[in-house]
PDB file of N, CA, C and O in Angstrom:
ATOM      1  N   MET A   1      -5.184  -1.941  -9.295  1.00  0.00           N
ATOM      2  CA  MET A   1      -6.306  -1.042  -9.232  1.00  0.00           C
ATOM      3  C   MET A   1      -5.557   0.370  -8.674  1.00  0.00           C
ATOM      4  O   MET A   1      -4.371   0.484  -8.362  1.00  0.00           O
ATOM      5  N   ASN A   2      -6.501   1.305  -8.645  1.00  0.00           N
ATOM      6  CA  ASN A   2      -6.356   2.475  -8.505  1.00  0.00           C
ATOM      7  C   ASN A   2      -7.007   3.195  -7.362  1.00  0.00           C
ATOM      8  O   ASN A   2      -8.209   3.172  -7.098  1.00  0.00           O
ATOM      9  N   VAL A   3      -6.135   3.789  -6.764  1.00  0.00           N
ATOM     10  CA  VAL A   3      -6.767   4.207  -5.312  1.00  0.00           C
ATOM     11  C   VAL A   3      -6.710   5.997  -5.202  1.00  0.00           C
ATOM     12  O   VAL A   3      -5.654   6.561  -5.491  1.00  0.00           O
ATOM     13  N   ASP A   4      -7.845   6.750  -4.794  1.00  0.00           N
ATOM     14  CA  ASP A   4      -7.354   8.010  -4.657  1.00  0.00           C
ATOM     15  C   ASP A   4      -6.627   8.207  -3.434  1.00  0.00           C
ATOM     16  O   ASP A   4      -6.738   7.404  -2.507  1.00  0.00           O
ATOM     17  N   GLU A   5      -5.757   9.405  -3.357  1.00  0.00           N
ATOM     18  CA  GLU A   5      -4.889   9.181  -2.099  1.00  0.00           C
ATOM     19  C   GLU A   5      -5.319  10.058  -1.473  1.00  0.00           C
ATOM     20  O   GLU A   5      -4.519  10.538  -0.670  1.00  0.00           O
ATOM     21  N   LYS A   6      -6.574  10.616  -1.512  1.00  0.00           N
ATOM     22  CA  LYS A   6      -7.227  11.445  -0.974  1.00  0.00           C
ATOM     23  C   LYS A   6      -8.403  11.122  -0.063  1.00  0.00           C
ATOM     24  O   LYS A   6      -8.764  11.778   0.914  1.00  0.00           O
ATOM     25  N   THR A   7      -8.984   9.914  -0.581  1.00  0.00           N
ATOM     26  CA  THR A   7     -10.115   9.169  -0.200  1.00  0.00           C
ATOM     27  C   THR A   7     -10.031   7.476   0.357  1.00  0.00           C
ATOM     28  O   THR A   7     -10.993   6.733   0.555  1.00  0.00           O
ATOM     29  N   ALA A   8      -8.134   7.063   0.579  1.00  0.00           N
ATOM     30  CA  ALA A   8      -7.836   6.574   1.136  1.00  0.00           C
ATOM     31  C   ALA A   8      -7.799   6.166   2.299  1.00  0.00           C
ATOM     32  O   ALA A   8      -7.129   6.825   3.094  1.00  0.00           O
ATOM     33  N   LYS A   9      -8.697   4.620   2.903  1.00  0.00           N
ATOM     34  CA  LYS A   9      -8.393   4.722   4.710  1.00  0.00           C
ATOM     35  C   LYS A   9      -7.061   4.306   4.936  1.00  0.00           C
ATOM     36  O   LYS A   9      -6.429   4.492   5.976  1.00  0.00           O
ATOM     37  N   PHE A  10      -6.687   3.772   3.980  1.00  0.00           N
ATOM     38  CA  PHE A  10      -5.154   2.550   4.304  1.00  0.00           C
ATOM     39  C   PHE A  10      -4.138   2.967   3.321  1.00  0.00           C
ATOM     40  O   PHE A  10      -4.249   3.151   2.109  1.00  0.00           O
ATOM     41  N   LYS A  11      -2.830   3.106   4.336  1.00  0.00           N
ATOM     42  CA  LYS A  11      -1.702   3.219   3.678  1.00  0.00           C
ATOM     43  C   LYS A  11      -0.532   3.234   4.299  1.00  0.00           C
ATOM     44  O   LYS A  11      -0.277   4.045   5.189  1.00  0.00           O
ATOM     45  N   SER A  12       0.212   2.416   3.923  1.00  0.00           N
ATOM     46  CA  SER A  12       1.739   2.348   4.422  1.00  0.00           C
ATOM     47  C   SER A  12       3.045   2.845   3.970  1.00  0.00           C
ATOM     48  O   SER A  12       3.204   2.976   2.757  1.00  0.00           O
ATOM     49  N   SER A  13       4.021   3.146   4.788  1.00  0.00           N
ATOM     50  CA  SER A  13       5.233   3.341   3.782  1.00  0.00           C
ATOM     51  C   SER A  13       6.073   2.675   3.877  1.00  0.00           C
ATOM     52  O   SER A  13       6.428   2.139   4.927  1.00  0.00           O
ATOM     53  N   HIS A  14       6.706   2.526   2.545  1.00  0.00           N
ATOM     54  CA  HIS A  14       7.898   1.752   2.369  1.00  0.00           C
ATOM     55  C   HIS A  14       9.175   2.439   1.664  1.00  0.00           C
ATOM     56  O   HIS A  14       8.734   2.932   0.626  1.00  0.00           O
ATOM     57  N   GLY A  15      10.621   2.705   1.760  1.00  0.00           N
ATOM     58  CA  GLY A  15      11.326   3.145   0.806  1.00  0.00           C
ATOM     59  C   GLY A  15      11.435   4.666   0.537  1.00  0.00           C
ATOM     60  O   GLY A  15      11.977   5.301  -0.368  1.00  0.00           O
ATOM     61  N   GLY A  16      10.502   5.151   1.999  1.00  0.00           N
ATOM     62  CA  GLY A  16      10.559   6.492   1.865  1.00  0.00           C
ATOM     63  C   GLY A  16       9.337   6.648   0.767  1.00  0.00           C
ATOM     64  O   GLY A  16       9.833   7.356  -0.110  1.00  0.00           O
ATOM     65  N   LYS A  17       8.463   6.445   0.522  1.00  0.00           N
ATOM     66  CA  LYS A  17       7.046   6.303  -0.460  1.00  0.00           C
ATOM     67  C   LYS A  17       6.137   6.011   0.109  1.00  0.00           C
ATOM     68  O   LYS A  17       6.268   4.999   0.798  1.00  0.00           O
ATOM     69  N   GLU A  18       5.120   6.531   0.125  1.00  0.00           N
ATOM     70  CA  GLU A  18       3.453   6.180   0.369  1.00  0.00           C
ATOM     71  C   GLU A  18       3.062   5.319  -0.214  1.00  0.00           C
ATOM     72  O   GLU A  18       3.613   5.159  -1.303  1.00  0.00           O
ATOM     73  N   TYR A  19       1.912   4.294   0.172  1.00  0.00           N
ATOM     74  CA  TYR A  19       1.380   3.524  -0.715  1.00  0.00           C
ATOM     75  C   TYR A  19       0.133   3.410  -0.086  1.00  0.00           C
ATOM     76  O   TYR A  19       0.137   3.508   1.142  1.00  0.00           O
ATOM     77  N   TYR A  20      -1.093   3.198  -0.746  1.00  0.00           N
ATOM     78  CA  TYR A  20      -2.714   4.148  -0.606  1.00  0.00           C
ATOM     79  C   TYR A  20      -3.370   2.618  -1.191  1.00  0.00           C
ATOM     80  O   TYR A  20      -2.967   2.174  -2.266  1.00  0.00           O
ATOM     81  N   PHE A  21      -4.371   1.902  -0.402  1.00  0.00           N
ATOM     82  CA  PHE A  21      -5.270   0.596  -0.202  1.00  0.00           C
ATOM     83  C   PHE A  21      -6.410   1.054  -0.182  1.00  0.00           C
ATOM     84  O   PHE A  21      -6.850   2.112   0.266  1.00  0.00           O
ATOM     85  N   CYS A  22      -7.135  -0.243  -0.962  1.00  0.00           N
ATOM     86  CA  CYS A  22      -8.320   0.005  -1.109  1.00  0.00           C
ATOM     87  C   CYS A  22      -9.056  -0.729   0.229  1.00  0.00           C
ATOM     88  O   CYS A  22     -10.257  -0.609   0.469  1.00  0.00           O
ATOM     89  N   CYS A  23      -7.915  -1.672   1.223  1.00  0.00           N
ATOM     90  CA  CYS A  23      -9.115  -2.053   2.004  1.00  0.00           C
ATOM     91  C   CYS A  23      -7.910  -2.778   2.918  1.00  0.00           C
ATOM     92  O   CYS A  23      -6.836  -3.079   2.397  1.00  0.00           O
ATOM     93  N   ALA A  24      -8.205  -3.035   4.384  1.00  0.00           N
ATOM     94  CA  ALA A  24      -6.813  -3.314   5.001  1.00  0.00           C
ATOM     95  C   ALA A  24      -6.327  -4.740   4.974  1.00  0.00           C
ATOM     96  O   ALA A  24      -5.508  -5.269   5.725  1.00  0.00           O
ATOM     97  N   ALA A  25      -7.058  -5.312   3.862  1.00  0.00           N
ATOM     98  CA  ALA A  25      -6.611  -6.855   3.282  1.00  0.00           C
ATOM     99  C   ALA A  25      -5.591  -6.339   2.995  1.00  0.00           C
ATOM    100  O   ALA A  25      -4.566  -6.403   3.673  1.00  0.00           O
ATOM    101  N   CYS A  26      -5.758  -5.592   1.666  1.00  0.00           N
ATOM    102  CA  CYS A  26      -4.202  -5.284   0.642  1.00  0.00           C
ATOM    103  C   CYS A  26      -2.855  -4.708   1.328  1.00  0.00           C
ATOM    104  O   CYS A  26      -1.659  -4.896   1.106  1.00  0.00           O
ATOM    105  N   LYS A  27      -3.758  -3.720   2.499  1.00  0.00           N
ATOM    106  CA  LYS A  27      -2.432  -3.153   3.236  1.00  0.00           C
ATOM    107  C   LYS A  27      -1.788  -4.032   4.002  1.00  0.00           C
ATOM    108  O   LYS A  27      -0.571  -4.088   3.822  1.00  0.00           O
ATOM    109  N   THR A  28      -2.374  -4.914   5.009  1.00  0.00           N
ATOM    110  CA  THR A  28      -2.091  -6.182   5.056  1.00  0.00           C
ATOM    111  C   THR A  28      -1.154  -7.049   4.771  1.00  0.00           C
ATOM    112  O   THR A  28      -0.246  -7.485   5.478  1.00  0.00           O
ATOM    113  N   SER A  29      -1.468  -7.294   3.568  1.00  0.00           N
ATOM    114  CA  SER A  29      -0.069  -8.183   2.660  1.00  0.00           C
ATOM    115  C   SER A  29       0.826  -7.386   1.965  1.00  0.00           C
ATOM    116  O   SER A  29       1.831  -7.827   1.407  1.00  0.00           O
ATOM    117  N   PHE A  30       0.465  -6.153   1.987  1.00  0.00           N
ATOM    118  CA  PHE A  30       1.707  -5.200   1.777  1.00  0.00           C
ATOM    119  C   PHE A  30       2.899  -5.772   2.585  1.00  0.00           C
ATOM    120  O   PHE A  30       3.822  -6.492   2.205  1.00  0.00           O
ATOM    121  N   ASP A  31       2.615  -5.231   3.859  1.00  0.00           N
ATOM    122  CA  ASP A  31       2.776  -5.089   5.043  1.00  0.00           C
ATOM    123  C   ASP A  31       3.767  -5.987   5.503  1.00  0.00           C
ATOM    124  O   ASP A  31       4.847  -5.728   6.036  1.00  0.00           O
ATOM    125  N   LYS A  32       3.124  -7.356   5.156  1.00  0.00           N
ATOM    126  CA  LYS A  32       3.935  -8.456   5.111  1.00  0.00           C
ATOM    127  C   LYS A  32       5.188  -8.601   4.494  1.00  0.00           C
ATOM    128  O   LYS A  32       6.325  -8.720   4.949  1.00  0.00           O
ATOM    129  N   ASN A  33       4.629  -8.557   3.105  1.00  0.00           N
ATOM    130  CA  ASN A  33       5.985  -8.771   2.103  1.00  0.00           C
ATOM    131  C   ASN A  33       5.606  -7.793   1.054  1.00  0.00           C
ATOM    132  O   ASN A  33       5.071  -8.173   0.013  1.00  0.00           O
ATOM    133  N   PRO A  34       5.964  -6.072   1.385  1.00  0.00           N
ATOM    134  CA  PRO A  34       6.259  -5.603   0.088  1.00  0.00           C
ATOM    135  C   PRO A  34       7.311  -5.376  -0.947  1.00  0.00           C
ATOM    136  O   PRO A  34       7.182  -4.437  -1.733  1.00  0.00           O
ATOM    137  N   GLY A  35       8.583  -6.359  -1.015  1.00  0.00           N
ATOM    138  CA  GLY A  35       8.704  -6.673  -1.680  1.00  0.00           C
ATOM    139  C   GLY A  35       8.046  -7.311  -2.865  1.00  0.00           C
ATOM    140  O   GLY A  35       8.332  -6.792  -3.944  1.00  0.00           O
ATOM    141  N   LYS A  36       7.249  -8.300  -2.887  1.00  0.00           N
ATOM    142  CA  LYS A  36       6.605  -8.981  -3.833  1.00  0.00           C
ATOM    143  C   LYS A  36       5.853  -7.948  -4.355  1.00  0.00           C
ATOM    144  O   LYS A  36       5.118  -8.272  -5.288  1.00  0.00           O
ATOM    145  N   TYR A  37       5.828  -6.367  -3.882  1.00  0.00           N
ATOM    146  CA  TYR A  37       4.399  -5.602  -4.387  1.00  0.00           C
ATOM    147  C   TYR A  37       5.457  -4.127  -5.312  1.00  0.00           C
ATOM    148  O   TYR A  37       5.050  -3.459  -6.262  1.00  0.00           O
ATOM    149  N   VAL A  38       6.793  -4.013  -4.634  1.00  0.00           N
ATOM    150  CA  VAL A  38       7.272  -3.167  -5.141  1.00  0.00           C
ATOM    151  C   VAL A  38       8.242  -2.835  -6.246  1.00  0.00           C
ATOM    152  O   VAL A  38       9.343  -2.633  -5.734  1.00  0.00           O
ATOM    153  N   LYS A  39       8.268  -2.735  -7.203  1.00  0.00           N
ATOM    154  CA  LYS A  39      10.008  -3.358  -7.998  1.00  0.00           C
ATOM    155  C   LYS A  39      11.015  -2.421  -7.573  1.00  0.00           C
ATOM    156  O   LYS A  39      10.924  -1.195  -7.626  1.00  0.00           O
ATOM    157  N   ALA A  40      11.804  -2.976  -7.226  1.00  0.00           N
ATOM    158  CA  ALA A  40      13.451  -2.422  -6.334  1.00  0.00           C
ATOM    159  C   ALA A  40      14.012  -1.284  -7.710  1.00  0.00           C
ATOM    160  O   ALA A  40      15.069  -0.662  -7.605  1.00  0.00           O
TER     161      ALA A  40
END
């Protein structure tokens, strides 16, 4: 899914990079296990 960084209400930082999310549930899932979603 593509999320517009300018209008995204939810974001997290991981490894010095910002990640933007469509909803709180997606952000929560990412925050619990970012390694599942980010390639090393």
